[in-house]
C-alpha positions in Angstrom: 0.0 0.0 0.0 2.4 2.8 -1.2 -0.4 5.3 -0.5 0.2 5.0 3.3 3.0 2.5 4.0 6.6 3.8 3.5 8.0 0.2 3.2 5.8 -0.3 0.1 7.3 2.7 -1.7 10.0 1.6 -4.2 13.5 2.5 -3.0 14.9 3.2 -6.5 14.0 6.5 -8.1 11.2 6.3 -10.7 13.4 7.7 -13.4 16.0 4.9 -12.9 13.2 2.2 -12.9 11.9 3.7 -16.2 15.3 3.5 -17.8 15.7 -0.1 -16.7 12.4 -1.0 -18.4 13.7 0.6 -21.6 16.8 -1.6 -21.5 14.7 -4.7 -22.3 14.3 -5.6 -26.0 10.5 -5.6 -25.9 8.6 -2.3 -26.4 7.4 -0.6 -23.2 3.6 -0.4 -23.3 2.1 2.5 -21.4 -1.7 3.0 -21.2 -3.1 6.3 -20.3 -4.0 6.2 -16.5 -4.1 9.7 -15.1 -6.0 9.1 -11.9 -5.7 6.6 -9.1 -8.4 4.1 -10.0 -7.2 3.9 -13.6 -3.7 3.3 -12.4 -4.7 0.5 -10.2 -6.7 -1.2 -12.9 -3.8 -0.8 -15.4 -1.4 -2.3 -12.8 -3.9 -5.2 -12.2 -3.9 -5.9 -16.0 -0.1 -6.3 -15.8 1.3 -3.0 -17.1 4.6 -1.9 -15.6 4.5 1.8 -16.5 1.8 4.4 -17.1 1.2 7.5 -19.1 -0.4 10.7 -17.8 -1.9 12.6 -20.7 -2.4 16.4 -20.6 -5.5 16.0 -22.8 -7.0 13.5 -20.3 -6.2 15.7 -17.3 -7.7 18.8 -18.9 -10.8 16.9 -20.2 -11.4 15.5 -16.7 -11.4 19.1 -15.5 -13.9 20.1 -18.2 -11.2 22.0 -20.2 -9.8 21.7 -23.8 -6.2 20.7 -24.3 -4.9 24.1 -25.1 -2.1 24.5 -22.6 -4.4 25.9 -19.9 -3.5 23.5 -17.1 -0.8 24.5 -14.6 2.2 22.7 -13.2 0.6 22.3 -9.7 -2.6 20.9 -11.2 -0.6 18.2 -13.1 1.4 17.4 -9.9 -1.9 16.6 -8.2 -2.5 13.9 -10.7 1.1 12.7 -10.6 1.1 12.4 -6.8 -2.2 10.6 -6.8 -1.2 7.9 -9.3 2.3 7.6 -7.9 1.0 6.9 -4.4 -1.8 4.6 -5.6 0.4 2.4 -7.8 4.1 3.0 -7.3 4.6 2.5 -11.0 6.9 4.7 -13.1 5.0 7.3 -15.1 5.6 9.2 -18.3 3.9 12.6 -17.9 2.8 15.0 -20.6 4.7 18.3 -20.0 3.1 20.2 -22.9 5.4 23.0 -23.9 7.1 23.2 -20.5 4.7 26.0 -19.2 7.0 28.8 -20.4 10.6 29.2 -21.3 13.8 27.7 -19.9 13.4 28.6 -16.2 9.7 27.5 -16.3 10.8 24.2 -17.8 13.3 23.7 -15.0 10.6 24.4 -12.4 8.3 21.9 -14.1 11.0 19.2 -14.1 11.8 19.6 -10.4 8.1 19.7 -9.5 7.2 16.7 -11.6 10.2 14.7 -10.3 9.4 15.5 -6.7 5.8 14.5 -7.2 6.9 11.1 -8.4 7.1 11.2 -12.2 9.7 9.0 -14.0 9.7 10.7 -17.4 8.4 13.8 -19.1 7.9 14.8 -22.8 8.2 18.3 -24.0 6.8 19.5 -27.4 8.0 22.0 -29.9 4.8 24.0 -30.3 3.9 27.5 -29.4 1.0 28.4 -27.2 -1.9 28.0 -27.5 -0.7 24.4 -28.2 -2.9 21.8 -29.8 -3.3 18.1 -29.8 -0.7 16.8 -32.2 -3.3 15.3 -34.5 -5.1 18.6 -35.2 -4.4 21.1 -37.9 -2.7 24.5 -37.9 -0.1 23.8 -35.2 2.4 26.5 -34.7 6.0 25.4 -34.2 8.5 27.0 -31.9 11.9 27.9 -33.2 14.0 24.7 -33.1 16.8 26.4 -31.1 14.3 27.7 -28.6 13.0 24.1 -28.1 16.6 22.9 -27.9 17.2 25.4 -25.1 14.2 23.9 -23.2 15.7 20.4 -23.6 19.0 21.7 -22.2 17.2 23.3 -19.3 15.3 20.1 -18.5 18.5 18.1 -18.6 20.2 20.5 -16.2 17.2 20.5 -13.8 16.6 16.8 -13.6 18.0 14.4 -11.1 16.8 11.1 -12.7 13.8 12.2 -14.8 13.9 10.8 -18.3 13.5 13.5 -20.9 11.6 12.9 -24.2 11.5 15.6 -26.8 8.4 15.6 -29.0 8.4 17.1 -32.4 5.3 18.0 -34.3 7.3 19.1 -37.4 6.4 16.3 -39.7 3.1 17.8 -40.8 4.6 21.2 -41.7 8.3 20.7 -42.3 8.3 17.1 -43.6 10.4 14.2 -42.6 13.7 16.2 -43.1 12.5 18.9 -40.8 11.3 16.5 -38.1 14.6 14.5 -38.2 16.7 17.7 -38.1 14.8 19.0 -35.1 15.1 15.6 -33.3 18.8 15.5 -33.8 19.2 19.0 -32.4 17.0 18.1 -29.4 19.2 15.1 -28.7 22.3 17.1 -28.9 20.8 19.6 -26.4 20.1 16.9 -23.8 16.9 14.9 -24.6 17.1 11.2 -23.9 14.6 10.1 -26.5 12.4 11.4 -29.3 8.6 11.4 -29.8 7.7 12.0 -33.5 4.0 13.0 -33.3 1.2 12.5 -35.8 3.0 10.3 -38.3 0.4 9.1 -40.7 1.7 5.9 -42.4 3.8 2.9 -41.5 6.4 4.0 -44.0 6.8 7.3 -42.1 7.3 5.5 -38.8 9.9 3.2 -40.5 11.7 6.1 -42.2 11.9 8.1 -39.0 13.3 5.1 -37.2 15.8 4.4 -39.9 17.1 7.9 -39.8 17.5 7.9 -36.0 19.6 4.8 -35.4 20.2 3.8 -31.8 17.7 6.4 -30.5 14.9 5.5 -28.2 11.6 6.4 -29.9 8.1 6.9 -28.6 5.0 6.1 -30.6 1.5 7.5 -29.9 -1.4 5.2 -30.7 -4.4 7.6 -30.2 -7.8 7.0 -31.6 -9.6 9.3 -34.0 -6.3 10.9 -35.1 -4.0 10.8 -38.0 -2.2 7.6 -37.1 -3.6 4.3 -38.4 -4.2 1.6 -35.8 -0.9 -0.3 -35.1 -0.3 -2.9 -32.4 2.6 -2.7 -29.9 4.3 -5.4 -31.8 4.0 -3.6 -35.0 5.5 -0.4 -33.5 8.3 -2.5 -32.1 9.0 -4.0 -35.5 9.1 -0.5 -36.9 11.9 0.4 -34.5 10.0 2.0 -31.5 10.9 1.4 -27.9 7.8 2.9 -26.2 4.1 3.2 -27.1 1.3 5.1 -25.4 -2.5 4.9 -25.6 -3.0 8.3 -24.1 -6.8 9.0 -23.8 -8.3 5.6 -24.5 -9.3 5.0 -20.9 -11.0 8.3 -20.7 -12.9 7.8 -24.0 -14.3 4.5 -22.8 -15.2 5.8 -19.3 -16.8 9.0 -20.7 -18.9 7.1 -23.2 -20.1 4.7 -20.4 -20.9 7.7 -18.1 -22.9 9.3 -20.9 -24.9 6.2 -21.5 -25.5 5.8 -17.8 -27.0 9.3 -17.5 -29.1 8.7 -20.5 -30.4 5.5 -19.1 -31.3 7.1 -15.7 -33.2 9.8 -17.5 -35.1 7.3 -19.7 -35.7 4.5 -17.1 -35.9 6.6 -13.9 -33.1 4.6 -12.3 -29.9 2.7 -12.8 -31.4 -0.8 -13.0 -30.9 -1.1 -16.7 -27.1 -0.5 -16.3 -26.3 -2.6 -13.3 -24.8 -5.4 -15.4 -22.2 -3.0 -16.8 -21.1 -1.7 -13.4 -18.1 -2.7 -11.4 -19.5 -4.4 -8.3 -18.9 -3.3 -4.8 -16.7 -6.4 -4.2 -14.7 -5.6 -7.4 -14.3 -2.0 -6.3 -13.1 -2.9 -2.8 -10.7 -5.5 -4.2 -9.2 -3.0 -6.6 -8.6 -0.3 -4.0 -7.6 -2.7 -1.3 -10.4 -1.7 1.0 -10.0 -4.7 3.4 -6.3 -4.2 3.5 -6.8 -0.6 4.7 -9.4 -1.8 7.1 -7.1 -4.4 8.6 -4.3 -1.8 8.8 -6.6 0.6 10.6 -7.6 -2.1 13.1 -4.0 -2.9 13.9 -3.2 0.6 14.9 -3.4 1.8 18.5 -6.9 2.9 19.4 -7.6 6.4 20.7 -7.7 6.6 24.5 -10.3 9.0 25.7 -9.3 10.9 28.9 -11.5 10.0 31.9 -10.2 12.6 34.4 -11.3 16.2 34.3 -8.3 18.3 35.4 -10.3 21.5 35.3 -12.3 20.2 38.4 -9.2 19.5 40.5 
């Protein structure tokens, strides 16, 4: 129970655990899981690392993914998932929340909250989802300065530089930017919104020996590929950033429609997590047993004021 028991918290820093996972030959699979329950369910399914999407966090807050969320708000989600699961997490750092000093503040805050890795993107504010049109790119050297700042600020945090350049500058531009970001201090590269298997293969061929992250988001520009297919194309990591939120939001929408139509939840009960399943997931009885093992409060019987 890493949420409350110190002995259950991993001794090794999250960034080092993340690096060790990347040393294995198989691709590192990271489902989106930006809140505690999702993290626990992903861990139960056997995933060893998680992804915290900025789009998922902002949508949960009822906001669009336009760079409006703050460092402290993201740290709330990081701490929650970290304490619930203890798993290493890759966190969406958007554009770094400003320039070099802001990036350094973000890196320190994320790492202290429990993040294992962060990715920074080379867009200008207001930033957009990488699969939308009319993205405005930052100057490549300005982005490189952010990578250098992140490298200087981190203790163990793994730094991934995301480039959205393929759509507007082509493969040559995306590769040139990626190389510059690596030279500046990034540990890995995230080429966003590639649209064909050949683009994924070409980017990988032109970045030999570099750890690469693939994004398998639905309703975007990237066709559906499996983790194995990404691995075969030369990628070391893959995320499914908002899939969990899409499924959950659709289910909630259907629940509310059913309550309005049927006057209750009876038509949806078969689709619900049972109380027993919920308690098993969150370790309810483990916490209950822990609470019972602690010293009970002793209520004073004397009344000193009457002495």
